[in-house]
N, C-alpha and C positions, 0 to 999 in steps of 0.2 A: 240513251247514251250517258245519262246522269250517273247511272250505277256503275258504268265503265270507270268513272273518275274516282269511285271509292277504291276500286281494286288497283288502279294506277297509283293513287296515294298509298294503299297498303303495300304495294310492291316496293315503293320508295322507302317506306318505313323499315321493311324487312332488309333491304339492301344496305341502307345506312346503319342499321343496327349491327349488321355483320361486320361492316367496316369499322365500326366503333369496337368490336370484339377483337378484331385483327390489330388495330392500333393499341388496344389495351394489353394485348399479348406482347406486342413489341416493346411497349414500355415496362411492362413487367420483367422482361429479359434483358433489360438495358445493361445489366451487370453479369449476364450468363456468358461464360467463356465459350468462344466459338459460334455464338449464336448469330443467325442470319435473319434479317428483318424481312417481313412479308408486306406487300401491298395488294390492294384490291383494285379491280378494274370493273367498270359496269358496261353493260350493253343493253340496248333497248329491246322490248318485246315486240314481236311481230305486229305490225300495224294493221288496223282494220280498214279496209277501203271502203269509202264512200261512193265515189264515182271513179271509174276507171279512166285511163288516158284516152284522149280523143282518138277517133278512127284515123284521121289524117294528120295527127300531131297538133291538133288545134287547141287542145286543152291539156291540163296537167292532172295527174291523178290527184284525188282528194283522199288522204289517209289520216286516220285518227290513231295516235299511239296508244299502247295499252300499258305502258309503265316501263319499269326497268328491272333488271336482274343482274346477278354477278356473272361477269364474263370469265373471270378468273382470280385466283389468289396466288400470286407469284412470289417466290422468294428472291431476294436481292443478294446474289453471292458475291458482292464486292468485298474486297479485302478489309479486313478489321484491323484497327491499330494493334501494335505489339507491346505488351508490358513485360519488362524484365523482372524475373522472379528470383534468379540465383540458384534455382534447382535444375540440375542436369536433366532430370526426367520429364521437366516441363518442356514441351516442344510446340512450335507453331509452324504452319505452312504459309510461305509467302508466295502466293500465285495460286494456280489451279491445283485441285486434287483434294482427296480426303484420305485420312488415316483408315486403314482397314482393320476391322475387329471380328473377333469370333467368339461366340459363347461356348459353353462346355460341350454342347451338341455339334458344334461345327458350323452353326448358322451364322452367316456373315452379315455384317452391317458396317456403316460408315460414319465417320465423325470428323468435324473440324477441330473439336475441343481436344487439346493436347495435354491436359493435366493428368498426367500418368503417375503411376507409383509401381514399386516393386512388391509383390506379395512374398509370403514366407518361403516360396519355393523359387524365388528369383524370377518369376514371370513379370513382365511388364504389362500392367493392367490398368483399366479405367477405374473410376471411383466406384462403379457398381460391379466390378469384377470381370468385365469382358477382357479377353486377351488381345493384345495389340499384335498385329501380324507383320512379319518381315522375312528376311532371307538370312539363312544361316550356313548354306552350302559354300564350300571353298573350292578354289581352283588349285592347280598343281603348285602355285606360288604362295598358297595359304591366304589368298585374298578372297573376301566375300563376293559371290556371284549373284547379281540382282536380276536373275531370270529364273524360270521354272516356276515350280510351286513354292508357295510361302507358308510359313507356320508361326507358332508362337515364338515371340522374342523372349528368350530366357537367358538370364545370366546366372549360372549355378552359384549357390551359396558356397563360400569358402573356396572359390576358384583360385587356382595357383597357375603361374608360369613356370614351365619346367627349367631347370639349370642348364647352364651350358659350359662344358669343360674349356678351359683356356686353350686356345690354339696358337696364340702368339704373345709375346711381351715385347715392350720397347722401353728404353730409358734413355734419356738425354743426360749424359754424363761427361763432365770434364775431369781429366786425370792430370794432376799438377805436373807440369814438365820440369819443375825443380825439385821434384820429390827425391828424398835421399835414398840411396841403395845400400846394400849391405857393404861393409868396409871390406875391399879386395885384399888388404894386407892382413887383417886379423880375422876375417870372417865374421866379425861381430854382427849380430841381427839388428841393423839400423834402419832397414827399409821401411818406408812410410806406406803402409798398406791402406786401401780404401775399400770399403764395403758398401753395397746398395742392396736393399731388400725390397723385392717386388712380391705382389700378391698373385697367386694363381689359383684357380678353381678346378676341382676334379670333376668327373662325370656326374657325381652325385650332388654336386653344388657346395661341397665343403672348401673352406679357404685354406690355403697353405702358404707359407712363406718360402720364397725362392731368393737365395742370397748370392749375389755376385761379389766375389772378393778379388781385388786386383793388387798385384805387388810388382813394384818396379824391379827390373832385372838388369844387371850388368853382365851380359855375356862375354865381353871381351876383357874383363878384369881391369878395366882402366878407370874405374871408379865413376863412369858416366852411364846414366841409364840409357839403354837402347831398345827395350821393349818393356811390355808389362805382361805378366802372366795372369790368367783369370781361372778361378774355380768356381763352379756352380754347385750349390749344396742345397738340400732341403733337410728339415728336422728328421733325425734318425728314428724317432719313436712314431713317426706317421707313415713310414714306408715298410713294405715287407722286406726283411733282411737287415733292417737297420737296428741301431742300438740307441736307446734313450740317452739324451744328453750329448750325443755325438753327431755332428753334422754328416749327412750322407751325401757323398760326392757323386754328382750325376754327370759332370762334364769339366773338362779342363782344356786350356789353350793359351794362346798368346796374342796380343794386339800389338801393333807398331804404328808409329806416326811418322810423318815426314818432317822436315825442318820447319814447316809452317804450323804444325800441330794438327795436320789433317790425317785421317786414318787411312793407312795403306794396307793393313791386313788385320783380319781377314778380308777378302774381296767380296764376300757374299754373306747372307745370313746364316746363322749357325742353329742347328736343331739340338735342343736339349731334351733329352728322353728321361722320364722319371720311372721308377719301378712301380709295381702295384701298390696302392695305398692300403694301409691297415684297415681302413673302413669298408673295404670291398670294392672300391673304385678301381678300374683297370689302369694299367700303365699308359702313359700319354706322352706323345711327342709335343714339345713346345718350341715354336719357331722364335729365336731371338732376333729380332729385326734390328740389324746394324744400319740399315739404310731404308729411307722413305721411299714413297713413289716416284720422287724426283731425283733418287739416287744420292741424297744428302746423308751423310753419316750422322748417326746420333752419338757417336764418341768423338771426343776432342782431346788433344794433348797440349793445351795452352798453359802458359805460365800463370798460375793462380791457384787457389785452393782446389783440392778435389772436392767435387759436389755433384749431386744429382738434382737437376732442375725440374724434371718431369718424368712420370712414368705412365704407361698405358698398357692394357691387356684387354682381351675380348671375352673373357669368361664372366660368369655371374652365378650367384646362388639362386635357390628357388625364390620366386617372388609371389607375394600375396596381392590380391587386387586392392589397389589404393583408391582409385576413383575412375570414372568413365567420362568420356568425351563423345560428343555427337556432331559431326560437321554438316555442312549445307547439303551434301549429298545423302543425308540420312544414315551415314555409316557411324555405328556405335564401336567405339574402341575402347579396350581397358588398359589402363596405365597401372603397372605393377611396381612393387617396392624394390625389384631389382633393376628399374629403369626400362624394362621391356614394355612395349606397346603392341598390343594384339587386337586385330579385327575381330569383333564379336558377333555382329548382326548388322542388318541394314533395313531401314523401314521400307514397307510397301506401301505405295500410295496408288490410289484409284481415280480414274477420270471417267467422265461420261459425256456423250454426245449432247445430252439434254439433262442437265443437272436439276432443272425444275421439274422434271418427271419422277425424281426421288420421293418417296413416302416417308414423312416424318415418323419416327419410331419411338419417340420420348427418349429421355435421358440423354439428350444432346446427339442422338443418332439418327441414321437414315437407312432405308433398305431399298435396293433397286427395284424397278418395276419394268413393265413392258414399254413404258412411256420414256423412261431414262435410257434405255438401251442397256446392253451389257457392260459391265465394268472393263476398262483397260487398265491393268495393274502392272506396275513396274517400279523401278527405283526412282528416288527424288531427283529432281534437277535434271531430268531427261525426259524425252518424249512429250513435251509439253506439260509435265508435271512440275509443280512448284519446288522451291528449295526449302529445306528444314532449318529452322533456327532453334537452337537449344537455349536452355535457360530463360525461356520466353513463353508467354501465352498470347493467343490471339483474343482480343476482346471483342464483345459484341459490336456489330456494324450498325446498330440502331442510332440514327440521327434524331436526338431528342428535339431540336428545333423543328425539324420536318414533321416529326410525329405530332407535335402540339399544333402545328399549323393545320395538318390533316384532321386532327381532333375537332378544331374548331369549324372547319369546312363540313365535317361529317355531322356535327351537331346541328349547324344550319340546315343541312339537307334534310335531317330528320324533322327539324321544326316545320320547314317549308311543306313536307309531305303530310305532317299531321294537319296542317292548315287546309290542304286539299280536302281532306276527310271532313273536317268541320264545316268547311264552306260548301261542300256538295251536300251535307246533311241540311245546311240552311236552305240551299236552293230547292231540295226535295220538299221541305217543309212548307216553303212558300208556294209550291206547285199543288200541294195538297190543300192549302187554304184557298185555292182559286174557287173551289165549289161552294163556299160559304157566301 
């Protein structure tokens, strides 16, 4: 039995040496993004029975242990702390799940390290060139659909947002109730006109000026203003059939107010239709919104200077990508210089029934195995998958205090087992000396 203690001690040395290796690896990766610490658990080796249990339960079995061995090396998939980086392509998962990666052959791997960058082709990639997977298909409302097959997240270089032709304009304008009109006696041109210029965009994204000119009119020839006429014009050199330097009239009409300065006519919005533009853009109808959704008129006729307090319209020029945002659902959106925000892609996250069954693949990645079970892939912040935090990285979850404590315990275990071997050697030496 003496020689058995040699092997028992040797098994203890081997087990504790492996534990030291695991602890060393944990400490070496204390600053590795997304790293998950490992722990070692031991189990005893089958015991050698000296005497079995009594026939009638009168005695207990006599068993001699044969040492220890590693029962398992498990990863601790606890949440790591988040560090703010200020880089939009740095992302972290808060909760369960892994980012899905693919190499150029399409082979899939997983990672918790979200220190991603964009390559020269606009692909979101890891530091070693693996492609980050996500969803890019859109529904009828142009929203990203986080189901079905995933693919590379790519933001094309030089991406633009298409222009939109102006469909409506509105302007909050006050027309002075005390404005002079033409002298009814002499016909002298004394009317105090007022102009307000609005911006409109054609279908190609070119901006044009649309000018509304108001003139007080005395229809009763009594020297009192009783309505205002308006004329809508665009620059003559910008429309087909126009003349450079001469405003091209696209609409005319009249507006009236009651004694309290409230608009009484027109009673509905007015459509202003431009001719075709000289740059090739088609003719377009533009709705002049005289009333908002609450039926409040945008024109007033109060006593006071004629003035435009605000304007609005829904057109815009072509836009270039200015920046990206990533929300907690993993949705990547592009913000363009024309103020448009478009959904670009959404991260795909994978979860497993047994994440400890994943095989480490180096470079902060894992691959699935039969032990892990198949991946369940879907959008972030749903189906038990964690939410995504942009401008942040998940730090290593290694607990330095715990690791140094385990280091001391492992070292003492190694020392104790080495004493078993030296002590057994002394005992055997004494036995050999008995014959002298």
